[in-house]
C-alpha positions as CSV (number, residue, x, y, z in Angstrom):
1,M,8.7,29.8,7.5
2,L,6.9,26.9,9.2
3,N,8.2,25.7,12.5
4,I,7.8,22.0,11.6
5,V,10.5,20.7,13.9
6,G,9.3,22.8,16.8
7,H,5.9,21.0,16.8
8,K,7.3,17.5,16.4
9,K,5.4,16.2,19.4
10,I,2.1,16.9,17.6
11,W,3.2,15.2,14.4
12,F,4.5,12.2,16.4
13,T,1.3,11.9,18.4
14,I,-0.8,11.9,15.2
15,S,1.3,9.1,13.7
16,I,1.4,7.0,16.8
17,V,-2.4,7.1,16.9
18,L,-2.8,6.2,13.3
19,V,-0.2,3.4,13.3
20,G,-1.7,2.1,16.6
21,I,-5.1,1.9,15.1
22,A,-3.6,0.1,12.0
23,V,-1.7,-2.4,14.1
24,V,-4.7,-3.2,16.3
25,A,-6.9,-3.7,13.2
26,I,-4.3,-6.0,11.6
27,A,-4.0,-8.0,14.9
28,V,-7.7,-8.2,15.5
29,F,-9.1,-8.6,12.0
30,G,-6.2,-9.9,10.0
31,F,-6.5,-9.8,6.2
32,Q,-9.0,-11.4,3.8
33,E,-6.6,-13.2,1.5
34,S,-7.6,-13.6,-2.1
35,A,-7.4,-16.9,-4.0
36,E,-4.0,-15.9,-5.3
37,L,-2.6,-16.0,-1.7
38,K,-4.6,-18.8,-0.1
39,G,-5.5,-20.9,-3.2
40,G,-8.7,-20.9,-5.1
41,T,-10.4,-20.0,-8.4
42,L,-10.5,-16.6,-10.1
43,W,-13.1,-16.6,-12.9
44,E,-13.9,-13.5,-15.0
45,L,-17.0,-13.9,-17.1
46,K,-19.4,-11.8,-19.1
47,V,-23.1,-12.2,-20.1
48,P,-23.9,-9.7,-22.9
49,G,-27.5,-8.7,-23.4
50,Q,-28.5,-9.5,-19.8
51,N,-29.0,-6.9,-17.2
52,L,-27.5,-9.0,-14.4
53,S,-26.3,-7.8,-11.0
54,A,-23.5,-9.3,-9.0
55,A,-26.1,-10.5,-6.5
56,A,-27.9,-12.5,-9.3
57,V,-24.7,-14.1,-10.5
58,Q,-23.7,-15.0,-6.9
59,T,-27.1,-16.5,-6.2
60,F,-26.8,-18.7,-9.3
61,F,-23.4,-19.9,-8.2
62,Q,-24.5,-20.6,-4.6
63,N,-28.0,-22.1,-5.4
64,D,-27.6,-23.8,-8.8
65,L,-23.9,-24.6,-8.9
66,H,-23.7,-25.2,-5.1
67,V,-20.6,-23.1,-4.7
68,S,-21.3,-21.8,-1.2
69,D,-18.1,-19.7,-0.9
70,A,-18.5,-17.8,-4.2
71,Q,-17.9,-14.0,-4.0
72,V,-18.9,-11.9,-7.1
73,T,-17.8,-8.4,-7.9
74,V,-18.8,-6.4,-11.0
75,D,-16.6,-4.4,-13.3
76,N,-18.9,-1.7,-14.7
77,G,-16.3,-0.6,-17.2
78,N,-16.6,-3.7,-19.4
79,Q,-19.8,-5.2,-17.8
80,S,-18.0,-8.3,-16.6
81,F,-18.1,-10.2,-13.3
82,L,-15.2,-11.6,-11.3
83,V,-16.1,-14.7,-9.3
84,V,-13.8,-16.0,-6.6
85,F,-14.3,-19.4,-4.9
86,G,-12.4,-22.6,-3.9
87,S,-10.1,-24.5,-6.2
88,I,-11.7,-26.8,-8.8
89,N,-10.4,-29.2,-11.5
90,E,-10.9,-28.9,-15.2
91,T,-13.8,-31.4,-15.3
92,V,-15.8,-29.3,-12.8
93,H,-14.8,-26.2,-14.7
94,Q,-16.3,-27.5,-17.9
95,Q,-19.4,-28.6,-16.0
96,Y,-19.9,-25.1,-14.7
97,I,-19.5,-23.7,-18.2
98,S,-22.2,-25.9,-19.5
99,E,-24.6,-24.9,-16.7
100,L,-23.9,-21.2,-17.1
101,T,-24.4,-21.5,-20.9
102,A,-27.7,-23.3,-20.3
103,Q,-28.8,-20.5,-17.9
104,W,-27.5,-17.6,-20.0
105,P,-26.8,-18.6,-23.7
106,S,-24.7,-15.4,-24.2
107,F,-22.3,-16.4,-21.5
108,Q,-18.6,-15.7,-22.2
109,E,-15.5,-16.7,-20.3
110,L,-12.9,-14.0,-20.2
111,S,-10.3,-15.6,-18.0
112,F,-10.0,-18.6,-15.6
113,Q,-7.4,-19.4,-13.0
114,S,-7.4,-22.1,-10.4
115,I,-4.6,-21.9,-7.9
116,S,-3.6,-24.6,-5.4
117,S,-3.2,-23.7,-1.7
118,S,0.5,-24.6,-1.9
119,V,1.1,-22.1,-4.8
120,G,-0.9,-19.5,-2.9
121,A,1.1,-20.0,0.3
122,N,4.4,-19.8,-1.6
123,L,3.3,-16.5,-3.2
124,R,2.3,-15.1,0.2
125,N,5.6,-16.1,1.8
126,N,7.6,-14.6,-1.1
127,S,5.6,-11.3,-0.8
128,I,6.4,-11.1,2.9
129,I,10.1,-11.8,2.2
130,A,10.1,-9.2,-0.5
131,I,8.7,-6.5,1.8
132,I,11.2,-7.3,4.5
133,L,14.2,-7.3,2.1
134,V,13.1,-4.0,0.7
135,L,12.9,-2.4,4.1
136,I,16.3,-3.7,5.2
137,G,18.0,-2.9,1.8
138,I,16.8,0.7,1.7
139,S,17.8,1.3,5.3
140,L,21.3,0.0,4.8
141,Y,21.7,2.0,1.6
142,I,20.7,5.3,3.2
143,A,23.0,4.6,6.2
144,F,25.9,4.2,3.7
145,A,24.9,7.2,1.5
146,F,24.7,9.6,4.5
147,R,28.0,8.4,6.1
148,K,29.5,11.9,5.6
149,A,26.7,13.6,7.5
150,S,27.5,11.8,10.7
151,R,27.4,14.9,13.0
152,P,25.6,15.5,15.3
153,I,23.9,12.1,14.8
154,S,25.4,8.9,13.4
155,S,24.7,8.1,9.8
156,W,23.1,4.8,10.7
157,K,20.3,6.8,12.4
158,Y,19.3,8.1,8.9
159,G,18.7,4.5,7.9
160,W,16.9,3.6,11.1
161,I,14.6,6.6,10.8
162,T,13.9,5.8,7.1
163,L,13.0,2.2,8.2
164,M,10.6,3.7,10.8
165,T,8.9,6.0,8.3
166,L,8.6,3.1,5.8
167,F,6.9,1.0,8.4
168,H,4.6,4.0,9.2
169,D,3.7,4.4,5.5
170,V,3.0,0.7,5.0
171,A,1.2,0.1,8.3
172,I,-1.5,2.7,7.8
173,P,-2.8,1.5,4.4
174,A,-2.3,-2.1,5.5
175,G,-4.5,-1.4,8.6
176,M,-7.1,0.2,6.2
177,L,-7.1,-3.0,4.2
178,A,-7.6,-5.1,7.3
179,I,-10.6,-2.9,8.3
180,L,-12.1,-3.0,4.7
181,G,-11.5,-6.8,4.6
182,H,-13.5,-7.3,7.8
183,Y,-16.4,-5.0,7.0
184,M,-16.5,-5.0,3.2
185,N,-14.7,-8.3,2.3
186,V,-11.9,-6.5,0.5
187,Q,-9.3,-9.1,-0.3
188,L,-5.5,-8.8,-0.2
189,N,-4.0,-9.9,-3.5
190,S,-0.7,-9.6,-5.4
191,D,-1.8,-6.2,-6.9
192,I,-2.2,-4.7,-3.5
193,I,1.1,-6.1,-2.3
194,V,2.7,-4.4,-5.4
195,A,0.9,-1.2,-4.4
196,L,2.5,-1.4,-0.9
197,L,6.0,-1.9,-2.4
198,V,5.3,1.1,-4.7
199,V,4.3,3.2,-1.6
200,M,7.6,2.2,0.0
201,G,9.6,3.4,-3.1
202,F,7.7,6.7,-3.3
203,S,8.1,7.3,0.4
204,V,11.8,6.7,0.5
205,H,12.3,8.9,-2.6
206,D,10.6,11.8,-0.9
207,T,12.4,11.2,2.4
208,I,15.8,11.1,0.6
209,V,15.1,14.5,-1.1
210,V,14.6,16.1,2.4
211,F,17.6,14.2,3.9
212,D,19.8,15.2,1.0
213,R,19.0,18.9,1.6
214,I,19.8,18.4,5.3
215,R,23.1,16.8,4.4
216,E,23.9,19.7,2.1
217,N,23.0,22.4,4.6
218,L,25.0,20.5,7.3
219,L,28.1,20.7,5.2
220,N,27.5,24.4,4.4
221,H,26.6,25.6,7.8
222,R,28.4,23.4,10.2
223,G,29.4,25.3,13.3
224,K,27.2,28.3,12.4
225,M,23.6,27.1,13.2
226,P,21.9,24.8,15.6
227,F,21.0,21.3,14.2
228,A,17.3,21.8,14.7
229,T,17.4,25.1,12.7
230,I,19.2,23.4,9.8
231,V,16.7,20.6,9.7
232,N,13.7,22.9,9.9
233,D,15.2,25.2,7.1
234,S,15.9,22.1,5.0
235,V,12.3,20.8,5.3
236,N,10.9,24.2,4.4
237,Q,13.2,24.5,1.4
238,T,11.9,21.2,0.0
239,L,8.3,21.6,1.1
240,A,6.9,23.2,-2.1
241,R,8.7,20.6,-4.2
242,S,7.3,17.7,-2.1
243,I,3.7,19.0,-2.1
244,N,3.7,19.9,-5.8
245,T,5.1,16.6,-7.0
246,S,2.9,14.5,-4.7
247,L,-0.3,16.5,-5.5
248,T,0.0,15.7,-9.2
249,L,0.2,12.0,-8.3
250,I,-2.7,12.2,-5.9
251,L,-4.9,13.9,-8.6
252,V,-4.1,11.1,-11.1
253,L,-4.8,8.4,-8.4
254,L,-8.1,10.1,-7.6
255,S,-9.1,10.0,-11.2
256,L,-8.2,6.3,-11.5
257,Y,-10.1,5.5,-8.3
258,F,-13.4,7.0,-9.5
259,V,-13.3,6.2,-13.2
260,G,-10.7,3.4,-13.5
261,P,-11.3,-0.4,-13.8
262,A,-13.2,-1.9,-10.9
263,D,-10.5,-4.6,-10.4
264,L,-7.9,-1.9,-9.7
265,K,-10.0,0.1,-7.3
266,Y,-8.4,-1.1,-4.1
267,F,-4.9,-1.2,-5.7
268,V,-5.4,2.6,-6.4
269,L,-6.9,3.2,-3.0
270,T,-3.9,1.6,-1.3
271,L,-1.6,3.8,-3.4
272,L,-3.6,6.9,-2.6
273,V,-3.5,6.3,1.2
274,G,0.1,5.2,1.1
275,V,1.3,8.2,-1.0
276,T,-0.6,10.6,1.3
277,T,1.0,9.1,4.5
278,G,4.3,9.1,2.7
279,I,4.1,12.8,2.1
280,Y,3.2,13.3,5.8
281,S,6.0,11.1,7.1
282,S,8.7,12.7,4.9
283,I,7.9,16.2,6.0
284,F,6.5,15.8,9.6
285,I,8.1,12.6,10.9
286,A,11.4,11.7,9.3
287,S,13.2,15.1,9.7
288,P,11.8,16.0,13.2
289,A,12.9,12.5,14.2
290,L,16.5,13.3,13.3
291,V,16.3,16.2,15.8
292,A,14.6,14.1,18.4
293,T,17.4,11.5,18.3
294,S,20.3,14.0,18.3
295,R,22.0,14.3,21.7
296,N,22.8,18.0,21.4
297,E,21.9,21.0,19.4
298,S,25.4,21.8,18.2
299,V,26.6,21.0,14.7
């Protein structure tokens, strides 16, 4: 049996370092926001029969269409390009179509969205509110659900520790996105925000499984075993289930990352990193934190 609780200082140190790096990265670099969040144009286009690169399309937009802020990515799956730049009206949109068709007669428009800055700001604010409400709602629910397991620690601490682990699981992939945004121009969009919310849901699910086993063992062994022993036994009892369930998800995400659509690459990467940190926090952070916050070892 693994002595997970006994080595809690090691697990806490690892998490503090990772979260610290993530917070510093977010504070220093910030996020590269997509057109969805700051306003702008999302244009997916295709040029069949032409062996074009993203660099060639971007050069045309910058030099011929005079769109200096155009950023082009390629989706190798369907040989299309996603072009992101500032907001334009329909007149300019039609002018660009004419010039693209003149340059490449096989040009096809797959989708076009031009989002105003006010709409983007509203979406960004709503996303922040959604994340905060999810964090608070989950913490309050767990504090209520574990009200009968209030010894040797108060039930509200289950909710507080869950909130801490959720912050841990969101902060690390968010820090990764800030670093990728600074060095690789990876942009934060609504898909990635959804991925962060999914990570929170997965993380709390795994944490509740462990906490529920702790609650069950507390009721069965109260007065017979030290609290730290009950927690450590509970984690070990759910360890195989947590790893097996999570590993199947990680394998699916790895497959999607390497062979899935290009426009979902960073959505999948965010899920992959978040799920991995969620596994770590539910096993090595949440339960040992219960022991660290208990005032005594008696149950």
